[in-house]
Z-matrix of the N, CA and C atoms (Angstrom, degrees):
N
C 1 1.421
C 2 1.533 1 111.01
N 3 1.291 2 114.44 1 145.98
C 4 1.450 3 119.28 2 -176.80
C 5 1.546 4 109.83 3 -70.39
N 6 1.310 5 114.09 4 149.03
C 7 1.470 6 119.40 5 179.74
C 8 1.575 7 108.67 6 -123.45
N 9 1.312 8 115.11 7 154.16
C 10 1.446 9 120.73 8 177.45
C 11 1.501 10 109.89 9 -115.29
N 12 1.305 11 114.34 10 135.71
C 13 1.487 12 122.16 11 174.44
C 14 1.509 13 108.44 12 -102.26
N 15 1.335 14 114.65 13 114.48
C 16 1.445 15 121.06 14 -174.25
C 17 1.512 16 108.90 15 -111.31
N 18 1.328 17 117.73 16 125.74
C 19 1.459 18 123.39 17 -178.95
C 20 1.512 19 109.76 18 -121.77
N 21 1.320 20 116.95 19 131.13
C 22 1.467 21 119.18 20 176.03
C 23 1.528 22 110.37 21 -80.75
N 24 1.330 23 115.81 22 128.30
C 25 1.470 24 119.32 23 -175.24
C 26 1.508 25 111.94 24 -116.55
N 27 1.355 26 117.43 25 -18.18
C 28 1.476 27 121.15 26 177.07
C 29 1.463 28 111.90 27 -128.14
N 30 1.332 29 117.17 28 161.06
C 31 1.484 30 122.77 29 -175.71
C 32 1.551 31 109.71 30 -78.21
N 33 1.294 32 113.29 31 151.41
C 34 1.475 33 120.36 32 178.53
C 35 1.563 34 109.97 33 -84.61
N 36 1.359 35 115.53 34 -10.38
C 37 1.479 36 118.95 35 -177.20
C 38 1.523 37 108.67 36 -60.28
N 39 1.284 38 116.14 37 133.37
C 40 1.480 39 120.04 38 179.57
C 41 1.543 40 111.64 39 88.82
N 42 1.293 41 116.50 40 -8.94
C 43 1.473 42 118.68 41 -179.35
C 44 1.503 43 112.65 42 -82.06
N 45 1.328 44 119.22 43 169.22
C 46 1.392 45 123.58 44 175.87
C 47 1.528 46 111.57 45 -71.03
N 48 1.340 47 114.60 46 157.00
C 49 1.459 48 119.52 47 -177.53
C 50 1.541 49 112.44 48 -60.44
N 51 1.343 50 117.45 49 -35.81
C 52 1.456 51 118.56 50 179.04
C 53 1.489 52 112.97 51 -70.56
N 54 1.329 53 116.94 52 -29.62
C 55 1.487 54 118.57 53 174.98
C 56 1.500 55 112.51 54 -71.47
N 57 1.348 56 117.37 55 -36.91
C 58 1.433 57 119.00 56 177.00
C 59 1.563 58 110.67 57 -65.20
N 60 1.307 59 113.28 58 -40.65
C 61 1.475 60 119.30 59 -178.27
C 62 1.516 61 109.37 60 -65.73
N 63 1.318 62 115.38 61 -37.63
C 64 1.448 63 120.08 62 -179.07
C 65 1.571 64 111.25 63 -65.98
N 66 1.328 65 116.88 64 -42.15
C 67 1.422 66 121.44 65 175.10
C 68 1.548 67 111.18 66 -58.74
N 69 1.354 68 117.86 67 -42.79
C 70 1.423 69 121.86 68 179.52
C 71 1.530 70 109.01 69 -67.46
N 72 1.347 71 116.24 70 -38.30
C 73 1.475 72 118.87 71 178.04
C 74 1.517 73 112.71 72 -63.87
N 75 1.316 74 116.57 73 -32.54
C 76 1.453 75 122.19 74 174.83
C 77 1.534 76 112.46 75 -72.64
N 78 1.331 77 115.61 76 -19.99
C 79 1.495 78 119.65 77 -178.42
C 80 1.493 79 111.98 78 95.79
N 81 1.328 80 118.43 79 17.77
C 82 1.445 81 122.93 80 -179.02
C 83 1.505 82 109.38 81 -101.50
N 84 1.371 83 116.52 82 127.39
C 85 1.493 84 120.39 83 -177.80
C 86 1.498 85 112.81 84 -116.90
N 87 1.302 86 119.64 85 -27.73
C 88 1.451 87 118.53 86 -176.16
C 89 1.575 88 107.48 87 -148.74
N 90 1.353 89 112.89 88 167.10
C 91 1.463 90 117.32 89 -179.38
C 92 1.541 91 108.53 90 -63.30
N 93 1.303 92 115.43 91 135.42
C 94 1.476 93 121.01 92 179.80
C 95 1.474 94 113.26 93 97.02
N 96 1.336 95 119.13 94 -11.97
C 97 1.478 96 121.53 95 177.69
C 98 1.519 97 109.01 96 -68.90
N 99 1.357 98 112.75 97 141.10
C 100 1.469 99 118.31 98 178.73
C 101 1.515 100 109.51 99 -129.62
N 102 1.340 101 114.75 100 140.64
C 103 1.524 102 119.96 101 175.00
C 104 1.474 103 107.20 102 -134.40
N 105 1.327 104 114.16 103 153.03
C 106 1.472 105 121.36 104 176.15
C 107 1.525 106 106.55 105 -112.15
N 108 1.326 107 116.53 106 123.95
C 109 1.467 108 122.42 107 -177.47
C 110 1.559 109 108.30 108 -125.74
N 111 1.352 110 114.85 109 155.52
C 112 1.472 111 119.36 110 175.90
C 113 1.526 112 106.50 111 -71.81
N 114 1.352 113 114.87 112 146.67
C 115 1.468 114 121.10 113 177.55
C 116 1.491 115 110.86 114 -78.30
N 117 1.332 116 117.33 115 88.97
C 118 1.456 117 123.99 116 179.28
C 119 1.517 118 109.72 117 -121.60
N 120 1.320 119 117.81 118 157.14
C 121 1.494 120 119.65 119 177.89
C 122 1.492 121 113.90 120 -55.45
N 123 1.353 122 118.54 121 -35.68
C 124 1.508 123 119.91 122 179.92
C 125 1.495 124 110.96 123 -64.78
N 126 1.309 125 118.53 124 -42.10
C 127 1.471 126 125.18 125 -177.54
C 128 1.516 127 106.17 126 -69.16
N 129 1.319 128 119.12 127 -43.24
C 130 1.472 129 121.66 128 -179.57
C 131 1.522 130 109.59 129 -61.25
N 132 1.329 131 118.28 130 -39.60
C 133 1.462 132 118.87 131 177.02
C 134 1.498 133 114.58 132 -66.78
N 135 1.324 134 117.37 133 -37.11
C 136 1.450 135 122.20 134 175.20
C 137 1.552 136 110.42 135 -60.83
N 138 1.337 137 114.06 136 -46.03
C 139 1.460 138 121.08 137 178.86
C 140 1.538 139 111.26 138 -61.38
N 141 1.337 140 115.64 139 -40.18
C 142 1.478 141 117.79 140 178.13
C 143 1.503 142 112.95 141 -63.61
N 144 1.339 143 116.78 142 -27.78
C 145 1.532 144 120.27 143 179.65
C 146 1.534 145 109.35 144 -68.43
N 147 1.337 146 116.27 145 -37.27
C 148 1.448 147 120.74 146 -173.57
C 149 1.551 148 113.41 147 -117.10
N 150 1.312 149 115.26 148 29.56
C 151 1.455 150 122.15 149 -172.86
C 152 1.570 151 109.90 150 -58.31
N 153 1.296 152 119.68 151 -29.17
C 154 1.477 153 123.24 152 179.47
C 155 1.515 154 113.59 153 -78.80
N 156 1.362 155 117.12 154 -10.46
C 157 1.458 156 119.96 155 -178.18
C 158 1.547 157 112.97 156 -109.66
N 159 1.383 158 117.64 157 -5.49
C 160 1.414 159 119.85 158 -174.99
C 161 1.538 160 111.32 159 -134.23
N 162 1.303 161 115.70 160 163.13
C 163 1.487 162 120.54 161 168.85
C 164 1.551 163 104.16 162 -116.56
N 165 1.339 164 115.22 163 153.58
C 166 1.436 165 120.48 164 -177.48
C 167 1.535 166 108.15 165 -132.55
N 168 1.365 167 115.37 166 136.06
C 169 1.467 168 121.34 167 175.03
C 170 1.503 169 107.96 168 -132.05
N 171 1.341 170 115.36 169 142.06
C 172 1.458 171 118.89 170 174.47
C 173 1.537 172 109.79 171 -82.76
N 174 1.339 173 116.48 172 138.12
C 175 1.480 174 121.94 173 -177.98
C 176 1.517 175 105.60 174 -131.17
N 177 1.308 176 116.16 175 142.50
C 178 1.491 177 121.72 176 178.28
C 179 1.526 178 109.01 177 -81.44
């Protein structure tokens, strides 16, 4: 199954509460943090919520 590498590139400060909670749900705590998640619809939806705060790469 395809995996997604998600990296936080911008701060959550000043963001909405649901965006901060989404970053925490993804496992991102600070700028530069990277997590690898399975490519599932739930994860894609979370990424869509914070698309302006993260970068996403597909990984095999």
